[in-house]
FIKOLZA-1660 file (N, C-alpha, C; in steps of 0.1 Angstrom, whole numbers, plus 5000, padded with zeros to 4 digits):
% residues 84
   i   px   py   pz ch aa at
   1 5009 4989 5000  A  X  N
   1 5000 4998 5000  A  X CA
   1 5010 5013 5000  A  X  C
   2 5006 5025 4990  A  X  N
   2 5011 5035 4991  A  X CA
   2 5011 5046 5000  A  X  C
   3 5023 5051 5002  A  X  N
   3 5018 5060 5019  A  X CA
   3 5006 5067 5016  A  X  C
   4 5006 5071 5006  A  X  N
   4 4995 5085 5003  A  X CA
   4 4985 5077 5010  A  X  C
   5 4979 5068 5007  A  X  N
   5 4965 5053 5009  A  X CA
   5 4969 5053 5024  A  X  C
   6 4978 5050 5034  A  X  N
   6 4977 5045 5042  A  X CA
   6 4975 5061 5053  A  X  C
   7 4974 5076 5045  A  X  N
   7 4974 5083 5056  A  X CA
   7 4956 5087 5049  A  X  C
   8 4952 5084 5039  A  X  N
   8 4941 5085 5040  A  X CA
   8 4934 5079 5043  A  X  C
   9 4935 5063 5045  A  X  N
   9 4929 5057 5053  A  X CA
   9 4927 5058 5066  A  X  C
  10 4938 5068 5073  A  X  N
  10 4938 5067 5088  A  X CA
  10 4926 5086 5088  A  X  C
  11 4932 5087 5079  A  X  N
  11 4924 5108 5079  A  X CA
  11 4912 5103 5075  A  X  C
  12 4907 5096 5067  A  X  N
  12 4888 5098 5063  A  X CA
  12 4880 5093 5076  A  X  C
  13 4883 5082 5083  A  X  N
  13 4871 5080 5098  A  X CA
  13 4873 5093 5106  A  X  C
  14 4885 5100 5107  A  X  N
  14 4881 5113 5112  A  X CA
  14 4874 5122 5106  A  X  C
  15 4881 5122 5094  A  X  N
  15 4870 5134 5089  A  X CA
  15 4856 5131 5090  A  X  C
  16 4854 5119 5090  A  X  N
  16 4837 5113 5084  A  X CA
  16 4830 5118 5104  A  X  C
  17 4841 5115 5110  A  X  N
  17 4835 5118 5124  A  X CA
  17 4834 5131 5135  A  X  C
  18 4838 5134 5123  A  X  N
  18 4843 5153 5129  A  X CA
  18 4850 5152 5137  A  X  C
  19 4865 5140 5136  A  X  N
  19 4876 5149 5148  A  X CA
  19 4887 5154 5144  A  X  C
  20 4881 5169 5138  A  X  N
  20 4888 5175 5128  A  X CA
  20 4900 5177 5143  A  X  C
  21 4898 5179 5154  A  X  N
  21 4911 5184 5161  A  X CA
  21 4925 5175 5164  A  X  C
  22 4920 5159 5159  A  X  N
  22 4930 5150 5160  A  X CA
  22 4939 5149 5150  A  X  C
  23 4934 5158 5142  A  X  N
  23 4945 5158 5131  A  X CA
  23 4949 5176 5125  A  X  C
  24 4947 5180 5136  A  X  N
  24 4960 5191 5136  A  X CA
  24 4973 5188 5143  A  X  C
  25 4981 5199 5139  A  X  N
  25 4991 5200 5146  A  X CA
  25 4990 5200 5160  A  X  C
  26 4998 5193 5165  A  X  N
  26 4995 5193 5182  A  X CA
  26 5009 5207 5186  A  X  C
  27 5018 5211 5179  A  X  N
  27 5026 5222 5181  A  X CA
  27 5018 5235 5183  A  X  C
  28 5004 5229 5176  A  X  N
  28 4996 5247 5172  A  X CA
  28 4994 5245 5187  A  X  C
  29 4995 5234 5196  A  X  N
  29 4987 5238 5212  A  X CA
  29 4972 5240 5209  A  X  C
  30 4965 5242 5200  A  X  N
  30 4950 5247 5203  A  X CA
  30 4946 5261 5191  A  X  C
  31 4956 5267 5191  A  X  N
  31 4960 5279 5184  A  X CA
  31 4951 5283 5168  A  X  C
  32 4942 5274 5167  A  X  N
  32 4935 5277 5154  A  X CA
  32 4918 5274 5158  A  X  C
  33 4915 5281 5141  A  X  N
  33 4899 5281 5142  A  X CA
  33 4897 5268 5140  A  X  C
  34 4888 5267 5146  A  X  N
  34 4881 5252 5147  A  X CA
  34 4875 5253 5131  A  X  C
  35 4865 5258 5132  A  X  N
  35 4856 5259 5115  A  X CA
  35 4867 5260 5104  A  X  C
  36 4882 5273 5104  A  X  N
  36 4886 5271 5092  A  X CA
  36 4897 5256 5093  A  X  C
  37 4898 5250 5107  A  X  N
  37 4908 5233 5103  A  X CA
  37 4893 5226 5097  A  X  C
  38 4882 5229 5101  A  X  N
  38 4874 5217 5092  A  X CA
  38 4869 5218 5081  A  X  C
  39 4866 5231 5072  A  X  N
  39 4869 5235 5057  A  X CA
  39 4881 5232 5050  A  X  C
  40 4893 5236 5060  A  X  N
  40 4903 5231 5055  A  X CA
  40 4904 5213 5053  A  X  C
  41 4904 5210 5062  A  X  N
  41 4900 5198 5059  A  X CA
  41 4892 5186 5051  A  X  C
  42 4882 5196 5046  A  X  N
  42 4869 5190 5037  A  X CA
  42 4878 5192 5024  A  X  C
  43 4883 5201 5028  A  X  N
  43 4888 5205 5008  A  X CA
  43 4898 5196 5002  A  X  C
  44 4907 5193 5016  A  X  N
  44 4921 5180 5014  A  X CA
  44 4911 5170 5009  A  X  C
  45 4903 5166 5017  A  X  N
  45 4898 5151 5013  A  X CA
  45 4890 5153 4998  A  X  C
  46 4889 5163 4993  A  X  N
  46 4881 5169 4981  A  X CA
  46 4889 5165 4975  A  X  C
  47 4907 5170 4970  A  X  N
  47 4913 5170 4964  A  X CA
  47 4921 5154 4962  A  X  C
  48 4918 5147 4973  A  X  N
  48 4920 5131 4969  A  X CA
  48 4917 5120 4967  A  X  C
  49 4898 5131 4965  A  X  N
  49 4893 5119 4960  A  X CA
  49 4893 5110 4951  A  X  C
  50 4888 5096 4952  A  X  N
  50 4894 5085 4943  A  X CA
  50 4890 5086 4932  A  X  C
  51 4884 5092 4929  A  X  N
  51 4882 5094 4912  A  X CA
  51 4884 5111 4907  A  X  C
  52 4896 5110 4896  A  X  N
  52 4895 5125 4897  A  X CA
  52 4888 5134 4891  A  X  C
  53 4877 5128 4884  A  X  N
  53 4871 5139 4879  A  X CA
  53 4861 5142 4890  A  X  C
  54 4864 5141 4901  A  X  N
  54 4854 5146 4911  A  X CA
  54 4862 5153 4917  A  X  C
  55 4874 5153 4919  A  X  N
  55 4888 5169 4920  A  X CA
  55 4883 5177 4920  A  X  C
  56 4885 5194 4928  A  X  N
  56 4883 5207 4928  A  X CA
  56 4894 5207 4913  A  X  C
  57 4892 5218 4905  A  X  N
  57 4897 5224 4900  A  X CA
  57 4904 5232 4905  A  X  C
  58 4924 5232 4906  A  X  N
  58 4931 5242 4914  A  X CA
  58 4929 5253 4914  A  X  C
  59 4919 5260 4904  A  X  N
  59 4914 5277 4911  A  X CA
  59 4909 5273 4920  A  X  C
  60 4896 5264 4923  A  X  N
  60 4887 5262 4931  A  X CA
  60 4895 5259 4944  A  X  C
  61 4909 5252 4948  A  X  N
  61 4911 5249 4957  A  X CA
  61 4915 5266 4964  A  X  C
  62 4923 5273 4956  A  X  N
  62 4928 5288 4960  A  X CA
  62 4914 5290 4965  A  X  C
  63 4907 5293 4953  A  X  N
  63 4897 5301 4958  A  X CA
  63 4885 5297 4973  A  X  C
  64 4887 5285 4979  A  X  N
  64 4885 5278 4991  A  X CA
  64 4896 5284 5004  A  X  C
  65 4906 5281 4998  A  X  N
  65 4919 5285 5011  A  X CA
  65 4919 5295 5013  A  X  C
  66 4919 5306 5001  A  X  N
  66 4921 5319 5004  A  X CA
  66 4907 5323 5009  A  X  C
  67 4901 5321 5016  A  X  N
  67 4884 5323 5017  A  X CA
  67 4884 5317 5034  A  X  C
  68 4890 5309 5035  A  X  N
  68 4898 5302 5047  A  X CA
  68 4904 5314 5055  A  X  C
  69 4916 5317 5049  A  X  N
  69 4923 5328 5053  A  X CA
  69 4920 5337 5057  A  X  C
  70 4907 5343 5050  A  X  N
  70 4902 5354 5052  A  X CA
  70 4898 5357 5067  A  X  C
  71 4896 5346 5070  A  X  N
  71 4886 5344 5085  A  X CA
  71 4872 5347 5083  A  X  C
  72 4867 5352 5071  A  X  N
  72 4856 5356 5071  A  X CA
  72 4842 5345 5068  A  X  C
  73 4843 5335 5073  A  X  N
  73 4837 5324 5068  A  X CA
  73 4833 5321 5076  A  X  C
  74 4836 5327 5090  A  X  N
  74 4828 5326 5105  A  X CA
  74 4833 5336 5115  A  X  C
  75 4822 5352 5121  A  X  N
  75 4829 5358 5125  A  X CA
  75 4828 5354 5138  A  X  C
  76 4822 5343 5143  A  X  N
  76 4824 5337 5156  A  X CA
  76 4837 5331 5154  A  X  C
  77 4840 5325 5148  A  X  N
  77 4857 5320 5155  A  X CA
  77 4861 5320 5166  A  X  C
  78 4866 5310 5170  A  X  N
  78 4875 5312 5180  A  X CA
  78 4883 5297 5178  A  X  C
  79 4900 5303 5183  A  X  N
  79 4906 5291 5188  A  X CA
  79 4899 5280 5195  A  X  C
  80 4904 5268 5194  A  X  N
  80 4902 5252 5199  A  X CA
  80 4900 5253 5214  A  X  C
  81 4915 5263 5216  A  X  N
  81 4919 5262 5228  A  X CA
  81 4906 5274 5235  A  X  C
  82 4909 5287 5227  A  X  N
  82 4893 5291 5241  A  X CA
  82 4883 5287 5239  A  X  C
  83 4877 5279 5230  A  X  N
  83 4861 5277 5227  A  X CA
  83 4861 5261 5237  A  X  C
  84 4865 5260 5248  A  X  N
  84 4858 5251 5257  A  X CA
  84 4860 5253 5271  A  X  C
% end
């Protein structure tokens, strides 16, 4: 099995079960917006879809990530650490 397949096999259940924080870099120590992480992981999952024709175009990915980076997706956004 390819390394990328192993990574996807581990990530897909976490995304499906909405355990997004388990996929975050521990070095961030909870300092990231939970909704932004969720959206970025969903975009990543779309990018590695099994069927290449179902993957978004790079221009769409750039637009999605730009939107996330702007922070406009959720005006109530908080760091994971501060939301508990």
